[in-house]
C-alpha positions as a printed Julia matrix, in Angstrom:
240×3 Matrix{Float64}:
   0.0    0.0     0.0
   1.28   3.48   -0.84
   2.41   5.36    2.26
   1.79   9.12    1.95
   5.0   11.16    1.84
   3.61  13.99    3.96
   6.44  15.43    6.03
   6.31  15.09    9.79
   6.12  18.49   11.45
   5.88  19.51   15.09
   2.43  20.83   15.88
   2.58  24.42   17.16
  -1.13  25.18   17.22
  -2.35  27.72   19.75
  -4.17  26.63   22.91
  -7.91  26.32   22.52
  -7.75  25.03   18.95
  -7.86  21.35   17.99
  -4.2   21.68   17.0
  -3.34  23.35   20.3
  -4.9   20.53   22.27
  -2.5   18.13   20.55
   0.59  20.25   21.15
   3.75  18.19   20.78
   2.26  15.44   18.68
   3.76  14.89   15.26
   1.38  15.58   12.4
   1.46  14.69    8.73
   1.8   17.69    6.47
   0.24  17.53    2.98
   2.55  18.17    0.06
   0.03  20.73   -1.26
  -3.46  22.12   -0.75
  -5.71  22.18   -3.82
  -8.56  24.7    -3.77
 -11.88  24.76   -5.53
 -13.02  28.33   -6.22
 -16.79  28.88   -6.69
 -18.51  28.35   -3.37
 -15.25  27.47   -1.6
 -12.87  30.4    -1.95
 -15.53  32.86   -3.11
 -19.32  32.65   -2.81
 -20.03  33.36   -6.47
 -22.8   30.8    -6.93
 -25.46  33.55   -6.43
 -23.75  35.48   -9.25
 -24.05  32.49  -11.58
 -27.68  31.89  -10.62
 -28.66  35.55  -11.13
 -26.97  35.53  -14.53
 -28.79  32.34  -15.49
 -32.15  33.95  -14.7
 -31.14  36.99  -16.77
 -30.33  34.66  -19.66
 -33.75  33.03  -19.39
 -35.44  36.45  -19.42
 -33.37  37.6   -22.39
 -34.31  34.66  -24.6
 -37.75  33.75  -23.3
 -36.69  30.62  -21.43
 -37.78  29.17  -18.11
 -35.52  28.44  -15.14
 -35.71  27.36  -11.51
 -33.58  27.26   -8.38
 -33.55  23.46   -8.59
 -32.04  23.56  -12.09
 -29.52  26.19  -11.0
 -28.3   24.21   -8.0
 -27.94  21.05  -10.08
 -25.14  22.79  -11.99
 -22.97  23.6    -8.97
 -19.44  22.29   -9.51
 -20.03  21.19  -13.12
 -17.89  21.73  -16.19
 -19.16  24.92  -17.86
 -19.86  23.39  -21.27
 -21.79  20.58  -19.58
 -23.76  23.29  -17.78
 -24.25  25.14  -21.08
 -25.74  22.03  -22.68
 -27.99  21.51  -19.65
 -29.18  25.12  -19.78
 -29.92  24.9   -23.5
 -32.08  21.82  -22.91
 -33.85  22.76  -19.69
 -34.09  26.51  -20.15
 -35.37  25.93  -23.68
 -33.38  28.65  -25.45
 -31.94  28.61  -28.96
 -28.3   29.2   -28.03
 -25.34  26.84  -28.33
 -23.6   25.67  -25.15
 -20.59  27.79  -26.13
 -22.74  30.9   -26.59
 -24.46  30.25  -23.27
 -21.15  29.92  -21.45
 -19.85  33.15  -23.0
 -22.91  35.09  -21.89
 -22.79  33.58  -18.4
 -19.15  34.56  -18.07
 -19.92  38.11  -19.2
 -22.47  38.4   -16.4
 -20.44  36.89  -13.56
 -17.2   38.66  -14.51
 -19.05  41.97  -14.44
 -20.37  41.21  -10.96
 -16.99  40.01   -9.65
 -15.29  43.2   -10.85
 -17.73  45.13   -8.68
 -17.34  42.99   -5.56
 -15.64  39.7    -4.68
 -17.64  37.74   -2.06
 -14.86  35.9    -0.19
 -15.96  32.9     1.85
 -15.45  33.22    5.64
 -11.93  32.21    6.62
 -10.83  31.23    3.11
  -8.61  34.18    2.32
  -7.05  34.13    5.78
  -6.23  30.43    5.47
  -4.72  30.99    2.03
  -2.53  33.77    3.39
  -1.31  31.55    6.24
  -0.55  28.7     3.83
   1.47  31.14    1.73
   3.36  32.39    4.77
   4.12  28.8     5.78
   5.32  28.05    2.21
   2.74  25.33    1.59
   2.18  25.01   -2.19
  -1.4   25.7    -3.3
  -3.23  25.21   -6.59
  -6.59  26.52   -7.75
  -8.74  23.8    -9.33
 -11.92  25.27  -10.79
 -14.33  24.56  -13.6
 -14.68  28.28  -14.21
 -12.73  29.6   -17.19
  -9.6   31.7   -16.98
 -11.26  35.01  -17.82
 -13.47  34.62  -14.74
 -10.63  33.38  -12.55
  -8.26  36.24  -13.41
 -10.03  39.13  -11.62
 -10.29  37.03   -8.46
  -6.68  35.81   -8.44
  -5.52  39.38   -9.11
  -6.79  40.32   -5.64
  -4.4   37.86   -3.98
  -0.62  37.98   -3.54
   1.1   36.93   -6.8
   2.57  33.72   -5.35
  -0.6   32.56   -3.56
  -1.23  29.84   -6.14
   1.62  27.89   -7.69
  -0.68  26.36  -10.32
  -4.04  27.16  -11.91
  -6.3   24.52  -13.43
  -9.41  25.93  -15.1
 -12.32  24.38  -16.95
 -11.1   25.63  -20.34
  -7.73  23.93  -19.84
  -8.8   20.33  -19.21
 -10.46  17.78  -21.46
 -12.69  16.35  -18.75
 -14.19  18.49  -16.0
 -15.33  17.58  -12.51
 -16.47  15.0   -11.37
 -13.75  13.42  -13.54
 -10.42  13.25  -11.66
  -8.46  15.0   -14.44
  -8.57  18.52  -12.89
  -7.03  17.37   -9.61
  -4.59  15.02  -11.31
  -3.48  17.94  -13.48
  -3.01  20.22  -10.46
  -0.89  17.67   -8.61
   1.21  17.09  -11.74
   1.81  20.83  -12.18
   3.01  21.03   -8.56
   5.13  17.89   -8.93
   3.43  16.03   -6.09
   1.33  12.88   -5.72
  -2.45  13.43   -5.49
  -2.55  11.07   -2.5
  -0.25  13.5    -0.67
  -2.62  16.44   -1.24
  -5.54  17.94    0.63
  -8.36  19.28   -1.57
 -10.91  21.83   -0.34
 -14.38  21.55   -1.9
 -17.96  22.77   -1.39
 -19.88  20.42   -3.72
 -20.39  16.71   -4.14
 -19.3   17.0    -7.79
 -15.99  18.54   -6.77
 -15.5   16.1    -3.9
 -15.97  13.19   -6.33
 -13.29  14.63   -8.6
 -10.74  15.1    -5.83
 -11.53  11.76   -4.21
 -11.22   9.92   -7.53
  -7.81  11.55   -8.03
  -6.7   10.14   -4.67
  -6.81  13.32   -2.56
  -8.12  13.65    0.95
 -11.03  16.1     0.71
 -11.94  18.8     3.21
 -15.64  19.3     2.51
 -17.21  22.63    3.45
 -20.79  22.44    2.1
 -22.28  25.72    0.97
 -25.26  25.8    -1.39
 -25.55  22.05   -1.98
 -25.06  19.0     0.26
 -22.03  16.72    0.1
 -22.32  13.0     0.72
 -20.13  11.17    3.22
 -17.12   9.36    1.79
 -14.06   7.39    2.89
 -11.59  10.15    1.97
 -13.82  13.06    3.05
 -13.73  15.14    6.23
 -16.27  17.85    6.98
 -16.37  21.33    8.5
 -19.19  23.84    8.54
 -16.84  26.73    7.76
 -13.2   27.64    7.17
 -13.54  30.51    9.65
 -11.05  30.09   12.47
  -9.28  27.19   10.72
  -5.49  27.47   10.8
  -2.75  25.63    8.96
  -1.93  23.43   11.95
  -5.6   22.41   12.13
  -5.36  21.2     8.52
  -2.64  18.72    9.41
  -5.04  17.01   11.81
  -7.24  16.07    8.89
């Protein structure tokens, strides 16, 4: 059986935290942390949903919250095909994706809705020199204005939906991220907010920190759960 190559580090968590309670124990440190974006790093799902409703109004289609939530975590072209069918509009999946991106990029440039604790945890990971990758099914032109608001070396690799052949829940996005970082997926911790994303990371061999947001996530052998990233420090991650 493959033994993870996570380095042993001395836990220096502060008292009162789970890490602090285990002060002195040796913890396994992941080779890298791989981050989903929509719903995990930023709460942009409401932006997508609002833009979908605008699209339905523009072309005389019909839409529902149930349809919108079924797309969370999906590859964008898969979502475009779903919207074409279920919204009932005469637009190609590619045209639908382009118009969706126009809407959400416009909203993000006005305000980025960071998820509680996510940016702080990213900054601590950077300070501790833990490699991070962004693994999202959003396309690069949507990712760019968000990443621009972070320190330049926050992410050592970016994997976006327009740069992979197979999107989540296929393992390719997480396999690609690990390869770009030069680490084994089994030595990585992935952070996800959807069952689709958790499937992708789990299938790649990652341990998955699941922080459900707009949709539920099922239990799984390689999945651990938290209600929020708020108050979660780097030493707490090693306990996972």
